[in-house]
PDB file of N, CA, C, O and CB in Angstrom:
ATOM      1  N   MET A   1      17.830  21.968 -13.871  1.00  0.00           N
ATOM      2  CA  MET A   1      17.721  20.168 -13.474  1.00  0.00           C
ATOM      3  C   MET A   1      16.344  21.373 -12.422  1.00  0.00           C
ATOM      4  O   MET A   1      16.496  22.581 -12.242  1.00  0.00           O
ATOM      5  CB  MET A   1      19.786  18.746 -12.295  1.00  0.00           C
ATOM      6  N   GLU A   2      15.379  20.696 -12.020  1.00  0.00           N
ATOM      7  CA  GLU A   2      14.340  21.739 -11.428  1.00  0.00           C
ATOM      8  C   GLU A   2      14.317  21.338 -10.060  1.00  0.00           C
ATOM      9  O   GLU A   2      14.384  20.115  -9.941  1.00  0.00           O
ATOM     10  CB  GLU A   2      12.793  21.728 -12.088  1.00  0.00           C
ATOM     11  N   PHE A   3      14.239  22.004  -8.930  1.00  0.00           N
ATOM     12  CA  PHE A   3      14.174  21.246  -7.421  1.00  0.00           C
ATOM     13  C   PHE A   3      12.497  21.665  -7.171  1.00  0.00           C
ATOM     14  O   PHE A   3      11.901  22.635  -7.641  1.00  0.00           O
ATOM     15  CB  PHE A   3      15.523  22.055  -5.942  1.00  0.00           C
ATOM     16  N   GLY A   4      12.048  20.750  -6.406  1.00  0.00           N
ATOM     17  CA  GLY A   4      10.772  20.863  -5.791  1.00  0.00           C
ATOM     18  C   GLY A   4      11.074  22.226  -4.400  1.00  0.00           C
ATOM     19  O   GLY A   4      12.103  22.902  -4.430  1.00  0.00           O
ATOM     20  N   ILE A   5       9.831  22.444  -3.118  1.00  0.00           N
ATOM     21  CA  ILE A   5       9.624  23.829  -2.578  1.00  0.00           C
ATOM     22  C   ILE A   5      10.961  23.364  -1.545  1.00  0.00           C
ATOM     23  O   ILE A   5      11.554  24.379  -1.181  1.00  0.00           O
ATOM     24  CB  ILE A   5       7.803  24.322  -1.806  1.00  0.00           C
ATOM     25  N   CYS A   6      11.382  22.497  -1.164  1.00  0.00           N
ATOM     26  CA  CYS A   6      12.613  22.708  -0.174  1.00  0.00           C
ATOM     27  C   CYS A   6      13.908  22.299  -1.143  1.00  0.00           C
ATOM     28  O   CYS A   6      14.979  22.149  -0.555  1.00  0.00           O
ATOM     29  CB  CYS A   6      12.495  21.606   1.364  1.00  0.00           C
ATOM     30  N   GLY A   7      13.894  22.189  -1.973  1.00  0.00           N
ATOM     31  CA  GLY A   7      15.019  21.790  -2.743  1.00  0.00           C
ATOM     32  C   GLY A   7      15.757  20.642  -3.278  1.00  0.00           C
ATOM     33  O   GLY A   7      16.868  20.563  -3.802  1.00  0.00           O
ATOM     34  N   CYS A   8      14.832  19.753  -3.006  1.00  0.00           N
ATOM     35  CA  CYS A   8      15.161  18.298  -3.225  1.00  0.00           C
ATOM     36  C   CYS A   8      14.917  17.899  -4.503  1.00  0.00           C
ATOM     37  O   CYS A   8      13.804  17.996  -5.018  1.00  0.00           O
ATOM     38  CB  CYS A   8      14.446  17.411  -2.375  1.00  0.00           C
ATOM     39  N   PRO A   9      16.139  17.337  -5.203  1.00  0.00           N
ATOM     40  CA  PRO A   9      16.586  17.697  -6.796  1.00  0.00           C
ATOM     41  C   PRO A   9      15.209  15.978  -7.036  1.00  0.00           C
ATOM     42  O   PRO A   9      14.800  15.769  -8.179  1.00  0.00           O
ATOM     43  CB  PRO A   9      19.230  17.490  -7.413  1.00  0.00           C
ATOM     44  N   VAL A  10      14.869  15.303  -6.208  1.00  0.00           N
ATOM     45  CA  VAL A  10      14.135  14.373  -7.110  1.00  0.00           C
ATOM     46  C   VAL A  10      12.985  14.503  -5.665  1.00  0.00           C
ATOM     47  O   VAL A  10      13.247  14.443  -4.463  1.00  0.00           O
ATOM     48  CB  VAL A  10      15.055  12.553  -7.724  1.00  0.00           C
ATOM     49  N   GLU A  11      11.633  14.704  -6.391  1.00  0.00           N
ATOM     50  CA  GLU A  11      10.539  14.686  -5.280  1.00  0.00           C
ATOM     51  C   GLU A  11       9.486  13.755  -5.773  1.00  0.00           C
ATOM     52  O   GLU A  11       8.976  14.060  -6.851  1.00  0.00           O
ATOM     53  CB  GLU A  11       9.879  16.175  -4.965  1.00  0.00           C
ATOM     54  N   SER A  12       9.070  12.675  -5.178  1.00  0.00           N
ATOM     55  CA  SER A  12       8.366  11.707  -5.599  1.00  0.00           C
ATOM     56  C   SER A  12       6.779  11.936  -4.722  1.00  0.00           C
ATOM     57  O   SER A  12       7.037  12.819  -3.904  1.00  0.00           O
ATOM     58  CB  SER A  12       9.263  10.284  -5.322  1.00  0.00           C
ATOM     59  N   ASP A  13       5.510  11.590  -4.572  1.00  0.00           N
ATOM     60  CA  ASP A  13       4.875  12.084  -3.899  1.00  0.00           C
ATOM     61  C   ASP A  13       4.670  11.792  -2.131  1.00  0.00           C
ATOM     62  O   ASP A  13       4.513  12.398  -1.071  1.00  0.00           O
ATOM     63  CB  ASP A  13       4.002  11.949  -4.640  1.00  0.00           C
ATOM     64  N   VAL A  14       4.759  10.834  -2.525  1.00  0.00           N
ATOM     65  CA  VAL A  14       5.286  10.405  -0.442  1.00  0.00           C
ATOM     66  C   VAL A  14       6.963  11.670  -0.305  1.00  0.00           C
ATOM     67  O   VAL A  14       7.153  12.132   0.820  1.00  0.00           O
ATOM     68  CB  VAL A  14       6.248   7.482  -0.141  1.00  0.00           C
ATOM     69  N   HIS A  15       7.695  11.972  -1.116  1.00  0.00           N
ATOM     70  CA  HIS A  15       8.276  13.117  -0.406  1.00  0.00           C
ATOM     71  C   HIS A  15       7.558  14.561  -0.685  1.00  0.00           C
ATOM     72  O   HIS A  15       8.521  15.149  -0.194  1.00  0.00           O
ATOM     73  CB  HIS A  15       9.778  13.188  -0.821  1.00  0.00           C
ATOM     74  N   ALA A  16       7.263  14.924  -0.811  1.00  0.00           N
ATOM     75  CA  ALA A  16       6.144  15.776  -0.780  1.00  0.00           C
ATOM     76  C   ALA A  16       4.669  16.108   0.212  1.00  0.00           C
ATOM     77  O   ALA A  16       4.358  17.199   0.691  1.00  0.00           O
ATOM     78  CB  ALA A  16       5.818  15.460  -1.815  1.00  0.00           C
ATOM     79  N   LEU A  17       3.901  14.776   0.332  1.00  0.00           N
ATOM     80  CA  LEU A  17       3.253  15.011   1.558  1.00  0.00           C
ATOM     81  C   LEU A  17       3.925  14.768   2.997  1.00  0.00           C
ATOM     82  O   LEU A  17       3.721  15.369   4.052  1.00  0.00           O
ATOM     83  CB  LEU A  17       2.149  14.252   1.477  1.00  0.00           C
ATOM     84  N   VAL A  18       4.975  13.473   2.651  1.00  0.00           N
ATOM     85  CA  VAL A  18       5.324  13.062   3.944  1.00  0.00           C
ATOM     86  C   VAL A  18       6.733  13.214   4.521  1.00  0.00           C
ATOM     87  O   VAL A  18       7.106  13.472   5.666  1.00  0.00           O
ATOM     88  CB  VAL A  18       5.012  11.800   3.998  1.00  0.00           C
ATOM     89  N   GLU A  19       7.535  12.932   3.173  1.00  0.00           N
ATOM     90  CA  GLU A  19       8.778  12.927   4.091  1.00  0.00           C
ATOM     91  C   GLU A  19       9.914  14.901   3.899  1.00  0.00           C
ATOM     92  O   GLU A  19      11.018  15.054   4.421  1.00  0.00           O
ATOM     93  CB  GLU A  19       9.926  11.110   3.283  1.00  0.00           C
ATOM     94  N   CYS A  20       9.323  15.808   3.222  1.00  0.00           N
ATOM     95  CA  CYS A  20       9.511  17.254   2.827  1.00  0.00           C
ATOM     96  C   CYS A  20       9.931  17.870   4.190  1.00  0.00           C
ATOM     97  O   CYS A  20       9.132  17.825   5.126  1.00  0.00           O
ATOM     98  CB  CYS A  20       8.101  17.987   2.153  1.00  0.00           C
ATOM     99  N   PRO A  21      10.737  18.249   4.289  1.00  0.00           N
ATOM    100  CA  PRO A  21      11.068  18.846   5.809  1.00  0.00           C
ATOM    101  C   PRO A  21       9.831  19.711   6.307  1.00  0.00           C
ATOM    102  O   PRO A  21       9.120  19.680   7.311  1.00  0.00           O
ATOM    103  CB  PRO A  21      12.519  19.909   5.806  1.00  0.00           C
ATOM    104  N   LEU A  22       9.885  20.460   5.215  1.00  0.00           N
ATOM    105  CA  LEU A  22       8.129  21.140   5.204  1.00  0.00           C
ATOM    106  C   LEU A  22       7.436  20.718   5.823  1.00  0.00           C
ATOM    107  O   LEU A  22       7.323  20.894   7.036  1.00  0.00           O
ATOM    108  CB  LEU A  22       7.263  21.116   4.157  1.00  0.00           C
ATOM    109  N   ALA A  23       6.576  19.817   4.882  1.00  0.00           N
ATOM    110  CA  ALA A  23       5.598  18.819   5.548  1.00  0.00           C
ATOM    111  C   ALA A  23       5.803  18.109   6.542  1.00  0.00           C
ATOM    112  O   ALA A  23       5.021  17.159   6.593  1.00  0.00           O
ATOM    113  CB  ALA A  23       5.235  17.990   4.865  1.00  0.00           C
ATOM    114  N   GLU A  24       6.667  18.170   7.522  1.00  0.00           N
ATOM    115  CA  GLU A  24       7.284  16.923   8.429  1.00  0.00           C
ATOM    116  C   GLU A  24       6.986  18.319   8.942  1.00  0.00           C
ATOM    117  O   GLU A  24       6.019  18.164   9.689  1.00  0.00           O
ATOM    118  CB  GLU A  24       8.907  15.802   8.381  1.00  0.00           C
ATOM    119  N   ASN A  25       7.321  19.610   8.925  1.00  0.00           N
ATOM    120  CA  ASN A  25       6.559  20.817  10.320  1.00  0.00           C
ATOM    121  C   ASN A  25       4.949  20.727  10.449  1.00  0.00           C
ATOM    122  O   ASN A  25       4.285  21.001  11.449  1.00  0.00           O
ATOM    123  CB  ASN A  25       6.833  22.804   9.870  1.00  0.00           C
ATOM    124  N   VAL A  26       4.370  20.163   8.875  1.00  0.00           N
ATOM    125  CA  VAL A  26       3.131  20.430   9.337  1.00  0.00           C
ATOM    126  C   VAL A  26       2.348  19.236  10.691  1.00  0.00           C
ATOM    127  O   VAL A  26       1.678  19.277  11.722  1.00  0.00           O
ATOM    128  CB  VAL A  26       2.318  20.461   7.882  1.00  0.00           C
ATOM    129  N   TRP A  27       3.144  18.102   9.599  1.00  0.00           N
ATOM    130  CA  TRP A  27       2.323  17.096  10.844  1.00  0.00           C
ATOM    131  C   TRP A  27       2.834  16.689  11.900  1.00  0.00           C
ATOM    132  O   TRP A  27       2.819  15.680  12.605  1.00  0.00           O
ATOM    133  CB  TRP A  27       1.904  15.869  10.485  1.00  0.00           C
ATOM    134  N   GLU A  28       3.441  18.003  11.862  1.00  0.00           N
ATOM    135  CA  GLU A  28       4.430  17.139  13.834  1.00  0.00           C
ATOM    136  C   GLU A  28       3.195  18.083  14.728  1.00  0.00           C
ATOM    137  O   GLU A  28       2.764  17.766  15.836  1.00  0.00           O
ATOM    138  CB  GLU A  28       7.196  18.072  14.548  1.00  0.00           C
ATOM    139  N   GLY A  29       2.740  19.404  13.862  1.00  0.00           N
ATOM    140  CA  GLY A  29       1.509  20.254  14.832  1.00  0.00           C
ATOM    141  C   GLY A  29       0.420  19.093  14.761  1.00  0.00           C
ATOM    142  O   GLY A  29      -0.578  19.118  15.482  1.00  0.00           O
ATOM    143  N   CYS A  30       0.567  18.503  14.232  1.00  0.00           N
ATOM    144  CA  CYS A  30      -0.834  17.318  14.220  1.00  0.00           C
ATOM    145  C   CYS A  30      -0.800  16.455  15.466  1.00  0.00           C
ATOM    146  O   CYS A  30       0.212  16.341  16.157  1.00  0.00           O
ATOM    147  CB  CYS A  30      -0.782  16.093  12.811  1.00  0.00           C
ATOM    148  N   CYS A  31      -2.000  15.829  15.733  1.00  0.00           N
ATOM    149  CA  CYS A  31      -1.992  14.566  16.871  1.00  0.00           C
ATOM    150  C   CYS A  31      -2.432  13.231  15.937  1.00  0.00           C
ATOM    151  O   CYS A  31      -3.359  12.568  16.400  1.00  0.00           O
ATOM    152  CB  CYS A  31      -3.323  14.858  18.353  1.00  0.00           C
ATOM    153  N   PHE A  32      -2.093  12.971  15.198  1.00  0.00           N
ATOM    154  CA  PHE A  32      -2.248  12.068  14.327  1.00  0.00           C
ATOM    155  C   PHE A  32      -1.126  10.659  14.788  1.00  0.00           C
ATOM    156  O   PHE A  32      -0.129  11.103  15.357  1.00  0.00           O
ATOM    157  CB  PHE A  32      -1.983  12.845  12.865  1.00  0.00           C
ATOM    158  N   ASP A  33      -1.108   8.996  14.644  1.00  0.00           N
ATOM    159  CA  ASP A  33      -0.912   8.519  14.737  1.00  0.00           C
ATOM    160  C   ASP A  33       0.508   8.466  14.194  1.00  0.00           C
ATOM    161  O   ASP A  33       0.839   8.708  13.033  1.00  0.00           O
ATOM    162  CB  ASP A  33      -1.722   8.138  14.696  1.00  0.00           C
ATOM    163  N   MET A  34       1.428   8.055  15.373  1.00  0.00           N
ATOM    164  CA  MET A  34       3.104   8.743  14.503  1.00  0.00           C
ATOM    165  C   MET A  34       3.726   7.470  14.025  1.00  0.00           C
ATOM    166  O   MET A  34       4.888   7.403  14.427  1.00  0.00           O
ATOM    167  CB  MET A  34       4.556   9.671  15.759  1.00  0.00           C
ATOM    168  N   GLU A  35       3.466   6.722  13.507  1.00  0.00           N
ATOM    169  CA  GLU A  35       3.623   5.533  12.560  1.00  0.00           C
ATOM    170  C   GLU A  35       3.235   5.974  11.157  1.00  0.00           C
ATOM    171  O   GLU A  35       3.931   5.645  10.197  1.00  0.00           O
ATOM    172  CB  GLU A  35       2.706   4.276  13.008  1.00  0.00           C
ATOM    173  N   LEU A  36       1.970   6.828  10.999  1.00  0.00           N
ATOM    174  CA  LEU A  36       1.943   7.637   9.919  1.00  0.00           C
ATOM    175  C   LEU A  36       2.877   8.284   9.072  1.00  0.00           C
ATOM    176  O   LEU A  36       3.228   8.270   7.892  1.00  0.00           O
ATOM    177  CB  LEU A  36       1.414   8.349  10.214  1.00  0.00           C
ATOM    178  N   LEU A  37       3.185   8.947  10.309  1.00  0.00           N
ATOM    179  CA  LEU A  37       4.597  10.036   9.761  1.00  0.00           C
ATOM    180  C   LEU A  37       5.840  10.106   9.937  1.00  0.00           C
ATOM    181  O   LEU A  37       6.572  11.095   9.938  1.00  0.00           O
ATOM    182  CB  LEU A  37       4.594  11.157  10.085  1.00  0.00           C
ATOM    183  N   THR A  38       6.221   8.308  10.189  1.00  0.00           N
ATOM    184  CA  THR A  38       7.569   8.050  10.793  1.00  0.00           C
ATOM    185  C   THR A  38       7.745   6.849   9.845  1.00  0.00           C
ATOM    186  O   THR A  38       8.828   6.817   9.260  1.00  0.00           O
ATOM    187  CB  THR A  38       7.674   7.747  12.567  1.00  0.00           C
ATOM    188  N   ARG A  39       6.689   5.645   9.535  1.00  0.00           N
ATOM    189  CA  ARG A  39       7.462   4.757   8.511  1.00  0.00           C
ATOM    190  C   ARG A  39       7.430   5.141   7.159  1.00  0.00           C
ATOM    191  O   ARG A  39       6.839   6.027   6.541  1.00  0.00           O
ATOM    192  CB  ARG A  39       6.989   3.417   8.503  1.00  0.00           C
ATOM    193  N   LEU A  40       8.259   4.201   6.844  1.00  0.00           N
ATOM    194  CA  LEU A  40       8.489   4.427   4.721  1.00  0.00           C
ATOM    195  C   LEU A  40       7.586   4.296   4.389  1.00  0.00           C
ATOM    196  O   LEU A  40       6.927   3.686   5.231  1.00  0.00           O
ATOM    197  CB  LEU A  40       9.313   3.464   3.593  1.00  0.00           C
ATOM    198  N   PHE A  41       6.669   4.684   2.955  1.00  0.00           N
ATOM    199  CA  PHE A  41       5.928   4.131   2.883  1.00  0.00           C
ATOM    200  C   PHE A  41       6.461   3.907   1.018  1.00  0.00           C
ATOM    201  O   PHE A  41       7.130   4.755   0.426  1.00  0.00           O
ATOM    202  CB  PHE A  41       4.628   4.766   3.583  1.00  0.00           C
ATOM    203  N   LYS A  42       6.029   2.749   0.454  1.00  0.00           N
ATOM    204  CA  LYS A  42       5.984   2.740  -0.591  1.00  0.00           C
ATOM    205  C   LYS A  42       5.210   3.956  -1.796  1.00  0.00           C
ATOM    206  O   LYS A  42       5.587   4.025  -2.965  1.00  0.00           O
ATOM    207  CB  LYS A  42       5.630   1.636  -0.498  1.00  0.00           C
ATOM    208  N   GLY A  43       4.735   4.330  -1.547  1.00  0.00           N
ATOM    209  CA  GLY A  43       3.945   5.088  -2.116  1.00  0.00           C
ATOM    210  C   GLY A  43       2.603   6.092  -1.577  1.00  0.00           C
ATOM    211  O   GLY A  43       2.234   5.904  -0.418  1.00  0.00           O
ATOM    212  N   VAL A  44       2.016   6.949  -2.249  1.00  0.00           N
ATOM    213  CA  VAL A  44       1.020   7.654  -1.391  1.00  0.00           C
ATOM    214  C   VAL A  44      -0.160   6.353  -0.841  1.00  0.00           C
ATOM    215  O   VAL A  44      -0.557   6.192   0.313  1.00  0.00           O
ATOM    216  CB  VAL A  44       0.215   9.028  -2.441  1.00  0.00           C
ATOM    217  N   ARG A  45      -0.484   5.647  -1.905  1.00  0.00           N
ATOM    218  CA  ARG A  45      -1.623   4.861  -1.905  1.00  0.00           C
ATOM    219  C   ARG A  45      -1.751   3.659  -0.530  1.00  0.00           C
ATOM    220  O   ARG A  45      -2.695   3.043  -0.034  1.00  0.00           O
ATOM    221  CB  ARG A  45      -1.572   4.152  -3.388  1.00  0.00           C
ATOM    222  N   ASP A  46      -0.589   3.712  -0.317  1.00  0.00           N
ATOM    223  CA  ASP A  46      -0.059   2.744   1.194  1.00  0.00           C
ATOM    224  C   ASP A  46       0.230   3.140   2.483  1.00  0.00           C
ATOM    225  O   ASP A  46       0.323   2.517   3.540  1.00  0.00           O
ATOM    226  CB  ASP A  46       1.162   2.124   1.071  1.00  0.00           C
ATOM    227  N   TRP A  47       0.419   4.899   2.029  1.00  0.00           N
ATOM    228  CA  TRP A  47       0.355   5.767   3.474  1.00  0.00           C
ATOM    229  C   TRP A  47      -0.824   5.971   3.005  1.00  0.00           C
ATOM    230  O   TRP A  47      -0.698   5.084   2.162  1.00  0.00           O
ATOM    231  CB  TRP A  47       1.366   7.160   3.959  1.00  0.00           C
ATOM    232  N   LEU A  48      -2.167   6.476   2.752  1.00  0.00           N
ATOM    233  CA  LEU A  48      -3.321   6.616   2.515  1.00  0.00           C
ATOM    234  C   LEU A  48      -3.862   5.171   3.836  1.00  0.00           C
ATOM    235  O   LEU A  48      -4.158   5.232   5.029  1.00  0.00           O
ATOM    236  CB  LEU A  48      -3.592   6.513   0.650  1.00  0.00           C
ATOM    237  N   GLU A  49      -3.771   3.998   2.834  1.00  0.00           N
ATOM    238  CA  GLU A  49      -4.453   3.071   3.134  1.00  0.00           C
ATOM    239  C   GLU A  49      -4.501   2.696   4.536  1.00  0.00           C
ATOM    240  O   GLU A  49      -5.584   2.493   5.085  1.00  0.00           O
ATOM    241  CB  GLU A  49      -4.121   2.198   2.423  1.00  0.00           C
ATOM    242  N   MET A  50      -3.119   2.567   5.302  1.00  0.00           N
ATOM    243  CA  MET A  50      -2.364   2.904   6.641  1.00  0.00           C
ATOM    244  C   MET A  50      -3.563   3.393   7.275  1.00  0.00           C
ATOM    245  O   MET A  50      -4.374   2.797   7.984  1.00  0.00           O
ATOM    246  CB  MET A  50      -1.029   4.047   6.608  1.00  0.00           C
ATOM    247  N   ALA A  51      -3.508   5.026   6.747  1.00  0.00           N
ATOM    248  CA  ALA A  51      -4.832   5.823   7.505  1.00  0.00           C
ATOM    249  C   ALA A  51      -5.841   5.863   7.582  1.00  0.00           C
ATOM    250  O   ALA A  51      -6.459   6.507   8.430  1.00  0.00           O
ATOM    251  CB  ALA A  51      -5.058   6.641   7.455  1.00  0.00           C
ATOM    252  N   VAL A  52      -6.356   5.107   6.619  1.00  0.00           N
ATOM    253  CA  VAL A  52      -7.944   4.458   7.097  1.00  0.00           C
ATOM    254  C   VAL A  52      -8.081   3.789   7.530  1.00  0.00           C
ATOM    255  O   VAL A  52      -9.204   3.286   7.533  1.00  0.00           O
ATOM    256  CB  VAL A  52      -8.794   4.088   6.566  1.00  0.00           C
ATOM    257  N   VAL A  53      -6.857   3.153   8.371  1.00  0.00           N
ATOM    258  CA  VAL A  53      -6.944   1.512   9.036  1.00  0.00           C
ATOM    259  C   VAL A  53      -6.944   2.019  10.225  1.00  0.00           C
ATOM    260  O   VAL A  53      -8.051   1.915  10.753  1.00  0.00           O
ATOM    261  CB  VAL A  53      -5.659   0.246   8.796  1.00  0.00           C
ATOM    262  N   ARG A  54      -5.883   2.706  11.095  1.00  0.00           N
ATOM    263  CA  ARG A  54      -5.472   2.959  11.965  1.00  0.00           C
ATOM    264  C   ARG A  54      -6.333   4.279  12.460  1.00  0.00           C
ATOM    265  O   ARG A  54      -6.660   4.221  13.645  1.00  0.00           O
ATOM    266  CB  ARG A  54      -4.177   2.944  11.749  1.00  0.00           C
ATOM    267  N   LEU A  55      -6.793   5.571  11.674  1.00  0.00           N
ATOM    268  CA  LEU A  55      -7.717   6.488  11.725  1.00  0.00           C
ATOM    269  C   LEU A  55      -9.635   6.380  12.476  1.00  0.00           C
ATOM    270  O   LEU A  55     -10.235   5.472  11.903  1.00  0.00           O
ATOM    271  CB  LEU A  55      -7.609   6.718  10.265  1.00  0.00           C
ATOM    272  N   ASP A  56     -10.260   6.895  13.230  1.00  0.00           N
ATOM    273  CA  ASP A  56     -11.531   7.064  13.231  1.00  0.00           C
ATOM    274  C   ASP A  56     -11.808   7.949  12.272  1.00  0.00           C
ATOM    275  O   ASP A  56     -10.905   8.748  12.025  1.00  0.00           O
ATOM    276  CB  ASP A  56     -12.008   7.392  14.377  1.00  0.00           C
ATOM    277  N   GLU A  57     -12.893   8.045  11.600  1.00  0.00           N
ATOM    278  CA  GLU A  57     -13.739   8.732  10.342  1.00  0.00           C
ATOM    279  C   GLU A  57     -13.572  10.253  10.877  1.00  0.00           C
ATOM    280  O   GLU A  57     -13.161  10.950   9.950  1.00  0.00           O
ATOM    281  CB  GLU A  57     -15.638   8.159  10.154  1.00  0.00           C
ATOM    282  N   GLU A  58     -13.712  10.819  11.788  1.00  0.00           N
ATOM    283  CA  GLU A  58     -13.488  12.059  12.391  1.00  0.00           C
ATOM    284  C   GLU A  58     -11.630  12.514  11.807  1.00  0.00           C
ATOM    285  O   GLU A  58     -11.417  13.345  10.924  1.00  0.00           O
ATOM    286  CB  GLU A  58     -13.784  11.788  14.332  1.00  0.00           C
ATOM    287  N   GLN A  59     -10.641  11.830  12.467  1.00  0.00           N
ATOM    288  CA  GLN A  59      -9.212  12.381  11.704  1.00  0.00           C
ATOM    289  C   GLN A  59      -9.113  11.856  10.839  1.00  0.00           C
ATOM    290  O   GLN A  59      -7.996  12.126  10.398  1.00  0.00           O
ATOM    291  CB  GLN A  59      -7.943  12.302  12.208  1.00  0.00           C
ATOM    292  N   LEU A  60      -9.712  11.042  10.068  1.00  0.00           N
ATOM    293  CA  LEU A  60      -9.444  10.733   8.708  1.00  0.00           C
ATOM    294  C   LEU A  60      -9.674  12.147   7.904  1.00  0.00           C
ATOM    295  O   LEU A  60      -9.051  12.786   7.056  1.00  0.00           O
ATOM    296  CB  LEU A  60     -10.432   9.485   8.191  1.00  0.00           C
ATOM    297  N   GLY A  61     -11.065  12.309   8.722  1.00  0.00           N
ATOM    298  CA  GLY A  61     -11.389  13.935   7.703  1.00  0.00           C
ATOM    299  C   GLY A  61      -9.944  14.893   7.713  1.00  0.00           C
ATOM    300  O   GLY A  61      -9.298  15.258   6.730  1.00  0.00           O
ATOM    301  N   GLU A  62      -9.702  15.135   9.001  1.00  0.00           N
ATOM    302  CA  GLU A  62      -8.516  15.765   9.227  1.00  0.00           C
ATOM    303  C   GLU A  62      -7.546  16.030   8.711  1.00  0.00           C
ATOM    304  O   GLU A  62      -7.055  17.085   8.309  1.00  0.00           O
ATOM    305  CB  GLU A  62      -8.142  15.497   9.807  1.00  0.00           C
ATOM    306  N   PHE A  63      -7.037  14.325   8.724  1.00  0.00           N
ATOM    307  CA  PHE A  63      -5.836  13.873   7.501  1.00  0.00           C
ATOM    308  C   PHE A  63      -5.783  14.203   6.368  1.00  0.00           C
ATOM    309  O   PHE A  63      -4.903  14.750   5.703  1.00  0.00           O
ATOM    310  CB  PHE A  63      -5.717  12.683   7.172  1.00  0.00           C
ATOM    311  N   VAL A  64      -6.548  13.932   6.198  1.00  0.00           N
ATOM    312  CA  VAL A  64      -6.716  14.181   4.655  1.00  0.00           C
ATOM    313  C   VAL A  64      -7.017  15.642   4.200  1.00  0.00           C
ATOM    314  O   VAL A  64      -6.896  15.830   2.989  1.00  0.00           O
ATOM    315  CB  VAL A  64      -7.898  13.306   4.123  1.00  0.00           C
ATOM    316  N   ALA A  65      -7.341  16.577   4.870  1.00  0.00           N
ATOM    317  CA  ALA A  65      -7.885  17.538   4.195  1.00  0.00           C
ATOM    318  C   ALA A  65      -6.350  18.629   4.833  1.00  0.00           C
ATOM    319  O   ALA A  65      -6.193  19.799   4.483  1.00  0.00           O
ATOM    320  CB  ALA A  65      -9.809  17.895   4.672  1.00  0.00           C
ATOM    321  N   VAL A  66      -5.244  17.749   5.945  1.00  0.00           N
ATOM    322  CA  VAL A  66      -4.029  18.656   6.357  1.00  0.00           C
ATOM    323  C   VAL A  66      -2.988  17.860   4.889  1.00  0.00           C
ATOM    324  O   VAL A  66      -1.983  18.553   4.729  1.00  0.00           O
ATOM    325  CB  VAL A  66      -3.317  18.313   8.499  1.00  0.00           C
ATOM    326  N   ALA A  67      -3.023  16.756   3.965  1.00  0.00           N
ATOM    327  CA  ALA A  67      -2.537  15.777   3.068  1.00  0.00           C
ATOM    328  C   ALA A  67      -3.430  17.285   2.219  1.00  0.00           C
ATOM    329  O   ALA A  67      -3.345  18.406   2.720  1.00  0.00           O
ATOM    330  CB  ALA A  67      -3.051  13.698   3.099  1.00  0.00           C
ATOM    331  N   TRP A  68      -3.852  17.146   1.535  1.00  0.00           N
ATOM    332  CA  TRP A  68      -4.297  17.636   0.707  1.00  0.00           C
ATOM    333  C   TRP A  68      -4.205  19.881   0.700  1.00  0.00           C
ATOM    334  O   TRP A  68      -4.397  20.552  -0.314  1.00  0.00           O
ATOM    335  CB  TRP A  68      -5.681  16.746   0.848  1.00  0.00           C
ATOM    336  N   GLU A  69      -4.011  20.226   1.533  1.00  0.00           N
ATOM    337  CA  GLU A  69      -3.409  21.671   1.727  1.00  0.00           C
ATOM    338  C   GLU A  69      -1.757  21.214   1.443  1.00  0.00           C
ATOM    339  O   GLU A  69      -1.069  22.170   1.085  1.00  0.00           O
ATOM    340  CB  GLU A  69      -3.772  22.452   3.542  1.00  0.00           C
ATOM    341  N   CYS A  70      -1.320  20.424   1.507  1.00  0.00           N
ATOM    342  CA  CYS A  70       0.198  20.314   1.894  1.00  0.00           C
ATOM    343  C   CYS A  70       0.355  20.404   0.338  1.00  0.00           C
ATOM    344  O   CYS A  70       1.007  21.315  -0.172  1.00  0.00           O
ATOM    345  CB  CYS A  70       0.896  18.790   2.866  1.00  0.00           C
ATOM    346  N   TRP A  71      -0.414  19.194  -0.580  1.00  0.00           N
ATOM    347  CA  TRP A  71      -0.299  19.412  -1.384  1.00  0.00           C
ATOM    348  C   TRP A  71      -0.639  20.234  -2.747  1.00  0.00           C
ATOM    349  O   TRP A  71      -0.246  19.939  -3.876  1.00  0.00           O
ATOM    350  CB  TRP A  71      -0.261  18.842  -1.202  1.00  0.00           C
ATOM    351  N   ASN A  72      -1.558  21.462  -2.334  1.00  0.00           N
ATOM    352  CA  ASN A  72      -1.742  22.245  -2.464  1.00  0.00           C
ATOM    353  C   ASN A  72      -0.942  23.759  -2.535  1.00  0.00           C
ATOM    354  O   ASN A  72      -0.995  24.788  -3.209  1.00  0.00           O
ATOM    355  CB  ASN A  72      -2.362  21.940  -1.972  1.00  0.00           C
ATOM    356  N   VAL A  73      -0.149  23.187  -1.364  1.00  0.00           N
ATOM    357  CA  VAL A  73       0.738  24.630  -0.826  1.00  0.00           C
ATOM    358  C   VAL A  73       1.915  24.185  -2.098  1.00  0.00           C
ATOM    359  O   VAL A  73       2.751  24.951  -2.576  1.00  0.00           O
ATOM    360  CB  VAL A  73       1.535  24.665   1.387  1.00  0.00           C
ATOM    361  N   ARG A  74       1.767  23.173  -2.357  1.00  0.00           N
ATOM    362  CA  ARG A  74       3.948  22.484  -3.197  1.00  0.00           C
ATOM    363  C   ARG A  74       2.798  22.711  -4.700  1.00  0.00           C
ATOM    364  O   ARG A  74       2.976  22.265  -5.834  1.00  0.00           O
ATOM    365  CB  ARG A  74       5.094  19.495  -2.688  1.00  0.00           C
ATOM    366  N   ASN A  75       2.131  23.194  -4.404  1.00  0.00           N
ATOM    367  CA  ASN A  75       1.274  23.113  -6.564  1.00  0.00           C
ATOM    368  C   ASN A  75       1.394  24.756  -6.720  1.00  0.00           C
ATOM    369  O   ASN A  75       1.939  25.278  -7.693  1.00  0.00           O
ATOM    370  CB  ASN A  75      -1.352  22.408  -6.891  1.00  0.00           C
ATOM    371  N   ARG A  76       0.688  25.649  -5.401  1.00  0.00           N
ATOM    372  CA  ARG A  76       0.882  27.047  -5.596  1.00  0.00           C
ATOM    373  C   ARG A  76       2.407  27.429  -6.427  1.00  0.00           C
ATOM    374  O   ARG A  76       2.607  27.988  -7.505  1.00  0.00           O
ATOM    375  CB  ARG A  76       0.801  27.714  -4.058  1.00  0.00           C
ATOM    376  N   PHE A  77       3.606  26.699  -5.119  1.00  0.00           N
ATOM    377  CA  PHE A  77       4.881  26.744  -5.267  1.00  0.00           C
ATOM    378  C   PHE A  77       5.234  27.039  -6.704  1.00  0.00           C
ATOM    379  O   PHE A  77       6.414  27.122  -7.045  1.00  0.00           O
ATOM    380  CB  PHE A  77       5.427  25.571  -4.784  1.00  0.00           C
TER     381      PHE A  77
END
């Protein structure tokens, strides 16, 4: 059985970008709407759709950049 970067045996896209303790540490350092970080999402699409509604253009760009780097770190692992 393979485990994710945090040791979680089941790793979904939402876990990787939002729920993983390592991702949570990254997001805690950001100033985004907390509902984007604490609400349970069915999938990344729902999460991104909420970000589009809640964030202005500059914040959305920063949000996507942070999410992209979280994803890239996991891929490099």
